[in-house]
C-alpha positions in Angstrom: 84.7 70.1 40.5 86.0 66.7 40.3 83.6 64.3 38.8 85.8 61.2 39.1 86.3 61.6 42.9 83.2 63.1 44.4 83.2 65.0 47.6 81.6 63.8 50.7 79.0 66.6 50.4 78.1 65.7 46.9 77.8 62.1 47.9 75.7 63.0 50.9 73.2 65.2 48.9 73.0 62.7 46.2 72.1 60.0 48.7 69.5 62.2 50.4 68.1 63.1 47.0 68.0 59.5 46.0 66.3 58.5 49.3 63.7 61.3 48.8 63.1 60.3 45.2 62.9 56.6 46.3 60.5 57.6 49.1 58.3 59.7 46.8 58.3 57.0 44.1 57.6 54.3 46.7 54.8 56.3 48.2 53.1 57.6 45.1 54.3 55.6 42.1 55.5 52.2 43.2 52.1 51.2 44.7 50.0 52.1 41.7 52.6 50.5 39.3 52.6 47.4 41.4 48.8 47.3 41.7 48.4 47.8 37.9 50.9 45.0 37.3 49.0 42.8 39.8 45.8 43.7 38.0 47.3 42.9 34.7 48.7 39.6 36.0 45.3 38.7 37.4 43.6 39.7 34.2 46.0 37.6 32.2 45.6 34.7 34.6 41.8 35.1 34.4 42.0 35.2 30.6 44.1 32.0 30.5 41.7 30.3 32.9 38.8 31.5 30.7 40.5 30.2 27.6 41.1 26.9 29.3 37.5 26.7 30.4 36.3 27.7 26.9 38.6 25.0 25.4 37.2 22.4 27.8 33.6 23.6 27.1 34.3 23.6 23.3 35.6 20.0 23.6 32.5 19.0 25.5 30.2 20.8 23.1 32.1 19.1 20.2 31.6 15.7 21.8 27.9 16.6 22.5 27.5 17.7 18.8 29.2 14.5 17.6 26.8 12.4 19.8 23.8 14.4 18.5 25.0 14.0 14.9 25.5 10.2 15.4 22.0 10.0 17.0 20.6 11.9 14.1 22.3 9.6 11.6 21.0 6.5 13.4 17.5 8.0 13.4 17.8 8.9 9.7 18.9 5.3 8.9 16.0 3.9 11.0 13.5 6.1 9.3 14.9 5.1 5.9 14.7 1.4 6.8 11.1 1.9 8.1 10.1 3.8 5.0 11.7 1.0 2.8 9.8 -1.6 4.8 6.5 0.3 4.5 7.1 0.7 0.8 7.8 -3.0 0.4 4.7 -3.9 2.4 2.6 -1.6 0.3 4.1 -3.0 -2.9 3.5 -6.6 -1.7 -0.1 -5.8 -0.7 -0.8 -4.1 -4.0 0.7 -7.2 -5.8 -1.4 -9.6 -3.7 -4.5 -7.5 -4.3 -3.9 -7.3 -8.0 -3.3 -11.1 -8.1 -6.5 -11.8 -6.2 -8.5 -9.4 -8.4 -6.9 -11.0 -11.5 -7.8 -14.5 -10.3 -11.3 -13.4 -9.4 -11.7 -11.9 -12.9 -10.3 -15.1 -14.5 -12.6 -17.3 -12.4 -15.6 -15.1 -13.3 -14.6 -15.3 -17.0 -14.3 -19.1 -16.8 -17.8 -19.3 -15.1 -19.2 -17.0 -17.8 -17.6 -19.1 -20.6 -18.9 -22.4 -18.9 -22.4 -20.9 -18.7 -22.3 -19.7 -22.3 -21.0 -23.1 -23.4 -23.8 -25.0 -21.5 -26.4 -22.6 -22.9 -25.0 -23.2 -26.4 -25.0 -26.9 -25.9 -28.5 -26.9 -24.6 -29.6 -24.8 -27.6 -27.8 -27.2 -30.0 -29.5 -30.2 -28.3 -32.9 -28.5 -28.5 -32.4 -27.7 -32.1 -31.2 -31.3 -32.8 -34.2 -32.7 -31.0 -36.6 -30.4 -33.0 -34.9 -31.5 -36.2 -35.1 -35.2 -35.2 -38.8 -34.8 -34.4 -39.5 -33.1 -37.6 -37.7 -35.8 -39.5 -39.5 -38.5 -37.5 -42.8 -36.8 -38.1 -42.2 -36.7 -41.9 -41.1 -40.3 -41.9 -44.1 -41.4 -39.9 -46.5 -39.5 -42.1 -45.2 -41.1 -45.2 -45.1 -44.6 -43.7 -48.5 -44.4 -42.0 -50.6 -43.1 -44.8 -52.6 -46.3 -45.2 -54.4 -48.3 -42.6 -52.8 -51.6 -43.3 -49.3 -50.2 -42.7 -50.5 -48.7 -39.4 -51.9 -52.0 -38.1 -48.7 -53.8 -39.1 -46.6 -51.3 -37.2 -48.7 -51.6 -34.1 -48.6 -55.4 -34.1 -44.8 -55.3 -34.6 -44.4 -52.9 -31.6 -46.6 -55.2 -29.5 -44.4 -58.2 -30.3 -41.3 -56.3 -29.3 -42.8 -55.2 -26.0 -42.9 -57.7 -23.2 -45.6 -57.2 -20.7 -44.9 -58.2 -17.1 
């Protein structure tokens, strides 16, 4: 047996054996191996496409989220401005109402003081008139006790009075 230089028979049987093994492998093993490789390649391709689609979808969702977030911020700012405006309006209305009520109370107080002042002045005038009448009555009683004094007073008044 010479392994370095093979015989023709050995070469022939090895070639036949190789062809049979190749045929059996090609018939039964090569097809399933190739189909499983094709399936794996397809699944990897599908996974890559799905990943690319997911990446694009994530980018669009991120953009949509950013747009929604920006819109929410704008709406929040608008609501804060509106609330500030309403608060300022309410504060101004309250100030105006308080000022009007204060002015009304002040005017009513002035009227009350003026009324009380006029009533006090009228009372003082009435009291002064009463005192003057009492003094005049006492003076006249003392002056007019006798008849001659009364006649002299009447004639003096008649001289001062001019008749038309």
